[in-house]
DSSP file (Angstrom, degrees, kcal/mol; ACC not computed):
  #  RESIDUE AA STRUCTURE BP1 BP2  ACC     N-H-->O    O-->H-N    N-H-->O    O-->H-N    TCO  KAPPA ALPHA  PHI   PSI    X-CA   Y-CA   Z-CA
    1    1 A M              0   0    0      0, 0.0     2,-0.2     0, 0.0     0, 0.0   0.000 360.0 360.0 360.0 134.3  -11.6    3.9  -19.9
    2    2 A T        -     0   0    0      1,-0.1     3,-0.1     3,-0.0     0, 0.0  -0.545 360.0-111.7 -82.4 147.5  -13.0    5.3  -16.7
    3    3 A E        -     0   0    0     -2,-0.2    -1,-0.1     1,-0.1     2,-0.0  -0.476  39.6-100.3 -74.6 147.8  -11.3    4.6  -13.4
    4    4 A P        -     0   0    0      0, 0.0    85,-0.4     0, 0.0    -1,-0.1  -0.317  38.0-108.4 -67.1 151.2  -13.1    2.4  -10.9
    5    5 A L        -     0   0    0      1,-0.1    82,-0.0    83,-0.1     2,-0.0  -0.332  48.7 -80.9 -68.8 159.5  -15.0    4.0   -8.1
    6    6 A P        -     0   0    0      0, 0.0     2,-0.4     0, 0.0    82,-0.2  -0.372  52.7-158.7 -59.7 144.5  -13.5    3.6   -4.6
    7    7 A L  E     -A   87   0A   0     80,-2.0    80,-3.0    -3,-0.1     2,-0.3  -0.980  23.8-108.9-129.5 139.9  -14.4    0.2   -3.1
    8    8 A L  E     +A   86   0A   0     -2,-0.4    78,-0.2    78,-0.2     3,-0.1  -0.519  38.9 175.4 -61.6 126.5  -14.5   -1.0    0.5
    9    9 A H  E     -     0   0A   0     76,-3.1     2,-0.3     1,-0.4    77,-0.2   0.854  52.6 -39.9-102.6 -55.5  -11.5   -3.3    0.8
   10   10 A H  E     -A   85   0A   0     75,-1.3    75,-3.2     2,-0.0    -1,-0.4  -0.981  48.3-116.0-165.1 166.7  -11.4   -4.3    4.5
   11   11 A V  E     -Ab  84  54A   0     42,-1.9    44,-2.0    -2,-0.3     2,-0.5  -0.856  21.8-151.1-111.1 149.3  -11.8   -3.0    8.1
   12   12 A V  E     -Ab  83  55A   0     71,-3.0    70,-2.7    -2,-0.3    71,-1.9  -0.979   7.8-168.2-124.6 126.5   -9.1   -2.8   10.7
   13   13 A F  E     -Ab  81  56A   0     42,-2.6    44,-2.8    -2,-0.5     2,-0.5  -0.937  14.1-143.0-112.5 135.9   -9.7   -3.1   14.4
   14   14 A A  E     -Ab  80  57A   0     66,-2.5    66,-2.2    -2,-0.4     2,-0.4  -0.867  24.1-179.9 -96.3 129.3   -7.0   -2.3   17.0
   15   15 A I        -     0   0    0     42,-2.6     5,-0.1    -2,-0.5    59,-0.1  -0.985  34.7-102.7-130.5 137.9   -7.1   -4.6   20.0
   16   16 A A    >>  -     0   0    0     -2,-0.4     3,-2.2     1,-0.1     4,-0.8  -0.299  36.6-115.0 -58.5 144.6   -4.9   -4.6   23.1
   17   17 A R  H >> S+     0   0    0      1,-0.3     3,-0.8     2,-0.2     4,-0.5   0.831 113.2  59.0 -54.1 -38.8   -2.2   -7.3   22.9
   18   18 A E  H 34 S+     0   0    0      1,-0.2    -1,-0.3     2,-0.1     4,-0.2   0.661 114.2  37.8 -70.0 -13.1   -3.6   -9.2   25.9
   19   19 A R  H <> S+     0   0    0     -3,-2.2     4,-2.6     2,-0.1    -1,-0.2   0.428  89.2  95.7-112.4  -1.4   -6.9   -9.6   24.2
   20   20 A L  H <X S+     0   0    0     -3,-0.8     4,-2.5    -4,-0.8     5,-0.2   0.923  86.6  44.2 -59.0 -50.4   -5.7  -10.2   20.6
   21   21 A D  H  X S+     0   0    0     -4,-0.5     4,-2.2     1,-0.2    -1,-0.2   0.877 114.7  49.5 -66.4 -36.7   -5.8  -14.0   20.6
   22   22 A R  H  > S+     0   0    0      2,-0.2     4,-2.4     1,-0.2    -1,-0.2   0.896 111.3  49.6 -67.7 -39.4   -9.2  -14.1   22.4
   23   23 A A  H  X S+     0   0    0     -4,-2.6     4,-2.3     2,-0.2    -2,-0.2   0.917 111.8  48.4 -64.3 -42.7  -10.6  -11.7   19.8
   24   24 A A  H  X S+     0   0    0     -4,-2.5     4,-2.4    -5,-0.2    -2,-0.2   0.888 110.9  51.0 -64.8 -38.6   -9.2  -13.8   17.0
   25   25 A A  H  X S+     0   0    0     -4,-2.2     4,-2.4     2,-0.2    -2,-0.2   0.911 109.2  51.3 -64.8 -41.8  -10.7  -16.9   18.5
   26   26 A Y  H  X S+     0   0    0     -4,-2.4     4,-1.0     1,-0.2    -2,-0.2   0.946 114.0  42.8 -58.0 -50.4  -14.1  -15.3   18.9
   27   27 A L  H  <>S+     0   0    0     -4,-2.3     5,-2.3     1,-0.2     4,-0.3   0.839 110.9  55.9 -69.1 -32.7  -14.1  -14.2   15.2
   28   28 A T  H ><5S+     0   0    0     -4,-2.4     3,-1.6     1,-0.2    -1,-0.2   0.915 104.5  53.5 -63.2 -42.5  -12.7  -17.6   14.1
   29   29 A D  H 3<5S+     0   0    0     -4,-2.4    -1,-0.2     1,-0.3    -2,-0.2   0.793 105.1  55.6 -61.9 -27.0  -15.7  -19.2   15.8
   30   30 A L  T 3<5S-     0   0    0     -4,-1.0    -1,-0.3    -5,-0.2    -2,-0.2   0.523 133.1 -89.8 -83.0  -5.7  -17.9  -16.9   13.8
   31   31 A G  T < 5S+     0   0    0     -3,-1.6    -3,-0.2     1,-0.3     2,-0.1   0.461  80.8 134.6 115.4   1.8  -16.4  -18.2   10.6
   32   32 A F      < -     0   0    0     -5,-2.3     2,-0.5    -8,-0.1    -1,-0.3  -0.504  42.4-148.2 -79.5 155.4  -13.4  -15.9    9.9
   33   33 A H        -     0   0    0     -2,-0.1     2,-0.3     2,-0.0    18,-0.2  -0.910  19.4-163.6-128.1 101.6  -10.1  -17.5    8.8
   34   34 A F        -     0   0    0     -2,-0.5     2,-0.5    15,-0.1    15,-0.2  -0.658  17.6-150.2 -95.1 139.4   -7.1  -15.5   10.0
   35   35 A Q  E     -C   48   0A   0     13,-2.5    13,-2.5    -2,-0.3     2,-0.5  -0.895  24.0-148.1 -92.9 134.0   -3.5  -15.6    9.0
   36   36 A A  E     +C   47   0A   0     -2,-0.5     2,-0.3    11,-0.2    11,-0.2  -0.911  32.8 138.9-109.8 128.6   -1.3  -14.7   12.0
   37   37 A F  E     -C   46   0A   0      9,-2.4     9,-3.2    -2,-0.5     2,-0.4  -0.986  44.1-119.2-158.9 161.4    1.9  -12.8   11.5
   38   38 A D  E     -C   45   0A   0     -2,-0.3     2,-0.8     7,-0.2     7,-0.2  -0.876  11.0-152.8-104.0 138.0    4.0  -10.0   13.0
   39   39 A H  E >>> -C   44   0A   0      5,-3.4     5,-1.9    -2,-0.4     4,-1.4  -0.831  16.4-176.4-107.5  89.0    5.0   -7.0   10.9
   40   40 A D  T 345S+     0   0    0     -2,-0.8    -1,-0.2     1,-0.3     3,-0.1   0.840  76.8  59.0 -60.0 -37.0    8.2   -6.1   12.7
   41   41 A E  T 345S+     0   0    0      1,-0.2    -1,-0.3    -3,-0.1    -2,-0.0   0.874 116.7  33.6 -61.5 -37.7    8.8   -2.9   10.7
   42   42 A L  T <45S-     0   0    0     -3,-0.7    -1,-0.2     2,-0.1    -2,-0.2   0.552 109.1-123.2 -92.7  -9.8    5.5   -1.5   11.9
   43   43 A G  T  <5 +     0   0    0     -4,-1.4    17,-3.0     1,-0.2     2,-0.4   0.881  64.2 136.6  70.5  39.0    5.6   -3.1   15.3
   44   44 A L  E   < -CD  39  59A   0     -5,-1.9    -5,-3.4    15,-0.3     2,-0.5  -0.949  53.5-146.6-125.6 138.9    2.3   -4.9   14.9
   45   45 A A  E     -CD  38  58A   0     13,-3.4    13,-1.8    -2,-0.4     2,-0.4  -0.889  35.0-161.9 -89.5 130.5    0.9   -8.4   15.5
   46   46 A I  E     -CD  37  57A   0     -9,-3.2    -9,-2.4    -2,-0.5     2,-0.5  -0.948  25.7-172.3-125.6 136.7   -1.6   -8.9   12.7
   47   47 A R  E     -CD  36  56A   0      9,-2.6     9,-2.9    -2,-0.4     2,-0.5  -0.987  24.9-177.2-121.9 116.6   -4.5  -11.3   12.3
   48   48 A L  E     -CD  35  55A   0    -13,-2.5   -13,-2.5    -2,-0.5     2,-0.7  -0.963  29.5-175.0-129.0 125.3   -5.8  -11.0    8.7
   49   49 A D  E  >> + D   0  54A   0      5,-3.1     5,-1.9    -2,-0.5     4,-0.8  -0.842  16.0 177.8-110.8  88.6   -8.7  -12.6    6.9
   50   50 A W  T >45S+     0   0    0     -2,-0.7     3,-0.5     1,-0.2    -1,-0.2   0.867  75.0  54.2 -62.1 -40.7   -8.0  -11.1    3.4
   51   51 A D  T 345S+     0   0    0      1,-0.2    -1,-0.2   -18,-0.2    -2,-0.0   0.799 116.0  37.3 -67.6 -29.3  -10.9  -13.0    1.7
   52   52 A R  T 345S-     0   0    0     -3,-0.5    -1,-0.2   -19,-0.2    -2,-0.2   0.381 110.0-117.4-106.7   2.2  -13.5  -11.7    4.2
   53   53 A G  T <<5 +     0   0    0     -4,-0.8   -42,-1.9    -3,-0.5     2,-0.4   0.889  67.9 128.8  71.2  42.0  -12.1   -8.2    4.6
   54   54 A F  E   < +bD  11  49A   0     -5,-1.9    -5,-3.1   -44,-0.2     2,-0.4  -0.994  28.2 175.6-136.5 129.0  -11.3   -8.3    8.3
   55   55 A E  E     -bD  12  48A   0    -44,-2.0   -42,-2.6    -2,-0.4     2,-0.4  -0.997  11.3-165.3-134.7 137.5   -8.0   -7.4   10.1
   56   56 A I  E     -bD  13  47A   0     -9,-2.9    -9,-2.6    -2,-0.4     2,-0.3  -0.985  13.9-173.3-119.2 132.3   -7.1   -7.2   13.7
   57   57 A I  E     +bD  14  46A   0    -44,-2.8   -42,-2.6    -2,-0.4   -11,-0.2  -0.921   8.9 179.3-125.7 152.0   -3.9   -5.4   14.8
   58   58 A S  E     - D   0  45A   0    -13,-1.8   -13,-3.4    -2,-0.3   -42,-0.1  -0.975  33.9-107.4-149.8 135.8   -2.1   -5.1   18.1
   59   59 A P  E     - D   0  44A   0      0, 0.0   -15,-0.3     0, 0.0   -42,-0.2  -0.380  29.6-137.7 -65.5 137.2    1.1   -3.3   18.9
   60   60 A L    >   -     0   0    0    -17,-3.0     3,-2.0     1,-0.1    11,-0.1  -0.497  44.8 -72.7 -81.5 161.1    4.1   -5.4   19.7
   61   61 A P  T 3  S+     0   0    0      0, 0.0    -1,-0.1     0, 0.0   -18,-0.0  -0.336 125.5  19.6 -54.8 134.3    6.4   -4.5   22.6
   62   62 A G  T 3  S+     0   0    0      1,-0.2     3,-0.1    -3,-0.1    -2,-0.0   0.572  90.3 157.4  80.9   9.7    8.4   -1.4   21.7
   63   63 A A    <   -     0   0    0     -3,-2.0    -1,-0.2   -20,-0.2   -20,-0.1  -0.250  53.1 -86.9 -64.1 153.9    6.0   -0.5   18.9
   64   64 A P        -     0   0    0      0, 0.0     7,-0.5     0, 0.0     8,-0.2  -0.279  36.9-167.5 -58.4 149.5    5.9    3.1   17.7
   65   65 A T        +     0   0    0      6,-0.1     3,-0.1    -3,-0.1     4,-0.1   0.301  41.8 120.2-124.0   6.1    3.5    5.3   19.7
   66   66 A E  S >  S-     0   0    0      1,-0.2     3,-1.9     2,-0.1     6,-0.4  -0.156  78.4 -63.0 -71.3 170.8    3.2    8.5   17.6
   67   67 A A  T 3  S+     0   0    0      1,-0.2    -1,-0.2     5,-0.1     3,-0.1  -0.186 123.4  29.2 -52.7 139.4    0.0    9.9   16.2
   68   68 A G  T 3  S+     0   0    0      1,-0.3    -1,-0.2    -3,-0.1     2,-0.1   0.274  94.0 117.1  93.1 -10.5   -1.6    7.5   13.7
   69   69 A T  S <> S-     0   0    0     -3,-1.9     4,-2.3     1,-0.1    -1,-0.3  -0.481  75.4-118.7 -88.8 161.3   -0.2    4.3   15.3
   70   70 A A  H  > S+     0   0    0      2,-0.2     4,-2.8     1,-0.2     5,-0.2   0.887 115.1  55.6 -62.8 -39.2   -2.2    1.5   16.8
   71   71 A A  H  > S+     0   0    0     -7,-0.5     4,-2.1     1,-0.2    -1,-0.2   0.918 109.2  46.0 -61.8 -43.2   -0.5    2.1   20.1
   72   72 A D  H  > S+     0   0    0     -6,-0.4     4,-1.9    -8,-0.2    -1,-0.2   0.921 112.3  51.4 -64.4 -43.9   -1.6    5.7   20.1
   73   73 A F  H  X>S+     0   0    0     -4,-2.3     4,-3.0     1,-0.2     5,-0.6   0.939 111.3  47.0 -57.7 -48.9   -5.2    4.8   19.1
   74   74 A L  H  X5S+     0   0    0     -4,-2.8     4,-1.4     1,-0.2    -1,-0.2   0.880 110.3  52.8 -63.3 -38.7   -5.4    2.2   21.9
   75   75 A A  H  <5S+     0   0    0     -4,-2.1    -1,-0.2    -5,-0.2    -2,-0.2   0.858 119.6  34.8 -64.6 -34.4   -4.1    4.7   24.5
   76   76 A R  H  <5S+     0   0    0     -4,-1.9    -2,-0.2    -5,-0.1    -1,-0.2   0.803 138.1  12.0 -89.9 -31.3   -6.7    7.3   23.5
   77   77 A H  H  <5S-     0   0    0     -4,-3.0    -3,-0.2    -5,-0.2    -2,-0.2   0.612  87.5-136.4-123.7 -18.3   -9.7    5.1   22.6
   78   78 A G     << -     0   0    0     -4,-1.4    -1,-0.2    -5,-0.6   -64,-0.1  -0.335  64.5 -10.3  77.2-172.9   -9.2    1.5   23.8
   79   79 A D  S    S+     0   0    0     -2,-0.1     2,-0.3   -66,-0.1   -64,-0.2  -0.203  93.8  96.3 -55.8 142.7  -10.2   -1.4   21.6
   80   80 A G  E    S-A   14   0A   0    -66,-2.2   -66,-2.5     0, 0.0     2,-0.4  -0.974  72.1 -23.5 163.9-174.1  -12.1   -0.5   18.5
   81   81 A L  E     +A   13   0A   0     -2,-0.3   -68,-0.3   -68,-0.2     3,-0.1  -0.475  46.7 177.3 -65.7 116.5  -12.4    0.4   14.8
   82   82 A F  E     -     0   0A   0    -70,-2.7     2,-0.3    -2,-0.4   -69,-0.2   0.866  58.9 -18.9 -89.7 -43.9   -9.0    1.6   13.7
   83   83 A S  E     -A   12   0A   0    -71,-1.9   -71,-3.0     2,-0.0     2,-0.6  -0.983  43.7-134.5-164.7 151.7   -9.7    2.2   10.0
   84   84 A V  E     -Ae  11 131A   0     46,-3.0    48,-2.3    -2,-0.3     2,-0.6  -0.969  32.2-143.4-107.2 119.2  -11.8    1.4    7.1
   85   85 A V  E     -Ae  10 132A   0    -75,-3.2   -76,-3.1    -2,-0.6   -75,-1.3  -0.749  15.8-168.1 -92.6 123.8   -9.6    0.6    4.1
   86   86 A V  E     -Ae   8 133A   0     46,-3.1    48,-2.6    -2,-0.6     2,-0.4  -0.942  17.0-135.5-114.7 123.1  -10.8    1.9    0.8
   87   87 A R  E     +Ae   7 134A   0    -80,-3.0   -80,-2.0    -2,-0.5     2,-0.3  -0.634  32.6 175.8 -78.1 131.8   -9.2    0.8   -2.4
   88   88 A T        -     0   0    0     46,-3.1    48,-0.3    -2,-0.4     3,-0.3  -0.918  40.7-127.0-134.6 158.4   -8.7    3.7   -4.8
   89   89 A A  S    S+     0   0    0    -85,-0.4     2,-0.3    -2,-0.3    46,-0.1   0.727 102.2  23.2 -76.1 -21.5   -7.1    4.1   -8.2
   90   90 A D     >  -     0   0    0      1,-0.1     4,-2.1    44,-0.1    -1,-0.3  -0.787  56.9-172.5-153.5  99.5   -4.9    7.0   -6.9
   91   91 A C  H  > S+     0   0    0     -2,-0.3     4,-2.8    -3,-0.3     5,-0.2   0.886  90.7  55.8 -59.5 -40.1   -3.9    7.5   -3.3
   92   92 A Q  H  > S+     0   0    0      1,-0.2     4,-2.1     2,-0.2    -1,-0.2   0.916 108.2  46.9 -62.9 -43.2   -2.3   10.9   -4.0
   93   93 A A  H  > S+     0   0    0      2,-0.2     4,-2.0     1,-0.2    -1,-0.2   0.916 113.2  49.8 -64.5 -42.1   -5.5   12.3   -5.6
   94   94 A G  H  X S+     0   0    0     -4,-2.1     4,-2.4     1,-0.2    -2,-0.2   0.887 109.2  51.8 -62.2 -39.6   -7.6   11.0   -2.7
   95   95 A E  H  X S+     0   0    0     -4,-2.8     4,-2.4     1,-0.2    -1,-0.2   0.886 107.7  52.1 -65.9 -38.0   -5.2   12.6   -0.2
   96   96 A H  H  X S+     0   0    0     -4,-2.1     4,-1.7     2,-0.2    -1,-0.2   0.894 109.1  50.1 -64.7 -39.1   -5.5   15.9   -2.0
   97   97 A I  H  X S+     0   0    0     -4,-2.0     4,-0.9     2,-0.2    -2,-0.2   0.938 110.4  50.2 -62.4 -46.2   -9.3   15.7   -1.8
   98   98 A A  H ><>S+     0   0    0     -4,-2.4     5,-2.5     1,-0.2     3,-0.9   0.905 107.5  54.0 -58.6 -42.2   -9.0   14.9    1.9
   99   99 A M  H ><5S+     0   0    0     -4,-2.4     3,-1.8     1,-0.3    -1,-0.2   0.866 101.0  58.8 -62.0 -36.2   -6.7   17.9    2.4
  100  100 A R  H 3<5S+     0   0    0     -4,-1.7    -1,-0.3     1,-0.3    -2,-0.2   0.779 106.3  50.0 -62.5 -24.8   -9.3   20.2    0.7
  101  101 A H  T <<5S-     0   0    0     -4,-0.9    -1,-0.3    -3,-0.9    -2,-0.2   0.306 128.1-100.6 -95.1   7.6  -11.7   19.0    3.5
  102  102 A G  T < 5S+     0   0    0     -3,-1.8     2,-0.5     1,-0.3    -3,-0.2   0.629  77.6 138.4  87.5  14.7   -9.1   19.8    6.2
  103  103 A V      < -     0   0    0     -5,-2.5    -1,-0.3    -6,-0.1     2,-0.3  -0.810  34.2-162.0-100.2 131.4   -7.9   16.2    6.7
  104  104 A E        -     0   0    0     -2,-0.5    20,-2.8    21,-0.1     2,-0.3  -0.714  21.9-116.4-101.4 157.2   -4.2   15.4    7.1
  105  105 A S  E     -F  123   0A   0     -2,-0.3    18,-0.3    18,-0.2     3,-0.1  -0.721  22.9-174.0 -88.0 146.4   -2.7   12.0    6.7
  106  106 A D  E     +     0   0A   0     16,-2.6     2,-0.3    -2,-0.3    17,-0.2   0.355  68.7  28.4-122.5   4.4   -1.1   10.5    9.8
  107  107 A F  E     +F  122   0A   0     15,-1.1    15,-2.4     2,-0.0     2,-0.3  -0.948  59.1 176.5-160.2 144.2    0.5    7.4    8.3
  108  108 A R  E     +F  121   0A   0     -2,-0.3     2,-0.3    13,-0.2    13,-0.2  -0.990   2.7 171.1-148.9 138.7    1.9    6.4    4.9
  109  109 A Q  E     -F  120   0A   0     11,-2.3    11,-2.7    -2,-0.3     2,-0.4  -0.995  11.9-168.1-147.0 149.6    3.6    3.3    3.6
  110  110 A H  E     -F  119   0A   0     -2,-0.3     2,-0.4     9,-0.2     9,-0.2  -0.992  11.2-178.5-135.7 127.0    4.7    2.1    0.2
  111  111 A V  E     +F  118   0A   0      7,-2.9     7,-2.8    -2,-0.4     2,-0.3  -0.984   3.0 174.6-128.6 136.4    5.8   -1.5   -0.4
  112  112 A E  E     +F  117   0A   0     -2,-0.4     5,-0.2     5,-0.2     2,-0.2  -0.968  14.1 126.0-136.7 155.0    7.0   -3.1   -3.6
  113  113 A G  E >   +F  116   0A   0      3,-2.2     3,-2.1    -2,-0.3    -2,-0.0  -0.670  62.1  16.8 163.4 147.3    8.5   -6.5   -4.6
  114  114 A D  T 3  S-     0   0    0      1,-0.3     3,-0.1    -2,-0.2    -2,-0.0   0.834 131.0 -46.7  46.9  43.3    8.1   -9.4   -7.0
  115  115 A G  T 3  S+     0   0    0      1,-0.3     2,-0.3     0, 0.0    -1,-0.3   0.509 117.4 102.7  84.2   4.4    5.8   -7.5   -9.4
  116  116 A F  E <   -F  113   0A   0     -3,-2.1    -3,-2.2    20,-0.0     2,-0.3  -0.853  43.9-173.0-118.8 157.2    3.5   -6.0   -6.8
  117  117 A Q  E     -F  112   0A   0     -2,-0.3    20,-1.4    -5,-0.2    21,-0.4  -0.986   0.1-173.7-146.0 142.6    3.2   -2.6   -5.2
  118  118 A V  E     -FG 111 136A   0     -7,-2.8    -7,-2.9    -2,-0.3     2,-0.4  -0.998   1.2-174.3-136.9 129.7    1.0   -1.4   -2.4
  119  119 A T  E     -FG 110 135A   0     16,-2.8    16,-2.7    -2,-0.4     2,-0.4  -0.992   6.0-175.1-122.3 133.1    0.6    2.2   -1.2
  120  120 A E  E     -FG 109 134A   0    -11,-2.7   -11,-2.3    -2,-0.4     2,-0.4  -0.993   8.0-174.8-128.2 136.7   -1.5    3.0    1.9
  121  121 A V  E     -FG 108 133A   0     12,-2.2    12,-3.1    -2,-0.4     2,-0.5  -0.957  12.6-155.3-130.0 112.1   -2.3    6.5    3.3
  122  122 A K  E     -FG 107 132A   0    -15,-2.4   -16,-2.6    -2,-0.4   -15,-1.1  -0.771  13.5-153.1 -89.6 126.8   -4.1    6.6    6.6
  123  123 A L  E     -F  105   0A   0      8,-2.9   -18,-0.2    -2,-0.5     8,-0.2  -0.709  22.8-104.8 -98.5 148.4   -6.1    9.8    7.1
  124  124 A E        -     0   0    0    -20,-2.8     7,-0.2    -2,-0.3     5,-0.1  -0.459  54.7 -92.6 -62.5 143.5   -7.1   11.4   10.4
  125  125 A P        -     0   0    0      0, 0.0     2,-0.4     0, 0.0    -1,-0.1  -0.305  41.1-167.4 -62.3 142.7  -10.7   10.7   11.1
  126  126 A L  B >  S-H  129   0B   0      3,-1.3     3,-1.6     1,-0.1   -23,-0.0  -0.999  75.5  -2.7-130.6 130.1  -13.3   13.3    9.9
  127  127 A Y  T 3  S-     0   0    0     -2,-0.4    -1,-0.1     1,-0.3     0, 0.0   0.802 132.1 -59.7  58.1  30.7  -16.9   13.1   11.1
  128  128 A G  T 3  S+     0   0    0      1,-0.2    -1,-0.3     0, 0.0     0, 0.0   0.617 107.8 130.3  75.8  12.7  -15.9   10.0   13.0
  129  129 A I  B <   -H  126   0B   0     -3,-1.6    -3,-1.3    -5,-0.1     2,-0.9  -0.864  42.3-162.8-104.8 104.4  -14.9    8.2    9.7
  130  130 A P        -     0   0    0      0, 0.0   -46,-3.0     0, 0.0     2,-0.4  -0.760  19.9-178.7 -89.0 105.2  -11.4    6.7   10.0
  131  131 A L  E     -e   84   0A   0     -2,-0.9    -8,-2.9    -8,-0.2     2,-0.4  -0.810  21.6-169.3-109.6 144.8  -10.2    6.0    6.4
  132  132 A T  E     -eG  85 122A   0    -48,-2.3   -46,-3.1    -2,-0.4     2,-0.4  -1.000  19.6-141.2-123.4 129.1   -7.1    4.5    4.9
  133  133 A L  E     -eG  86 121A   0    -12,-3.1   -12,-2.2    -2,-0.4     2,-0.5  -0.754  17.5-164.5 -89.4 134.7   -6.6    4.8    1.1
  134  134 A L  E     -eG  87 120A   0    -48,-2.6   -46,-3.1    -2,-0.4     2,-0.4  -0.983  10.6-179.8-125.0 125.8   -5.2    1.7   -0.6
  135  135 A E  E     + G   0 119A   0    -16,-2.7   -16,-2.8    -2,-0.5     2,-0.3  -0.995  19.7 149.8-123.5 127.2   -3.6    1.7   -4.0
  136  136 A T  E     - G   0 118A   0     -2,-0.4   -18,-0.2   -48,-0.3    -2,-0.0  -0.990  50.4-139.1-153.1 157.8   -2.3   -1.5   -5.4
  137  137 A N  S    S+     0   0    0    -20,-1.4   -19,-0.1    -2,-0.3    -1,-0.1   0.361  76.0 106.1 -96.8   3.0   -1.7   -3.5   -8.6
  138  138 A L              0   0    0    -21,-0.4    -2,-0.1     1,-0.1   -22,-0.0  -0.514 360.0 360.0 -77.8 150.2   -2.8   -6.7   -6.8
  139  139 A P              0   0    0      0, 0.0    -1,-0.1     0, 0.0    -2,-0.0   0.518 360.0 360.0 -66.5 360.0   -6.2   -8.1   -7.7
């Protein structure tokens, strides 16, 4: 059986905390349906419309500021497209391909529990393309 091709999963926008709720209200008026929650471990306020592939993130007070974080992105670029998340069959293989093109990863996380697992590898942008590789056993 052949592995599936990479698929666009969702897009992630970083928005300054003081504009997060207004941005979510704007998009809600356009028809998006966001779940709102904080991801304390990553230091992010998140508004996520999983079904429509749209995520807005904003650093919480005291959030990490190193390279690859939303806080660093906002400090350098202001509000904008943070990453395009691409579902792949194998994050490690995708990361090796990126490395052959001179791209390093600047964030990685792996989460498991209750029969699910999710791995994400955020790559430094190349040619202005900010990609995050997503590998999961979830549908």
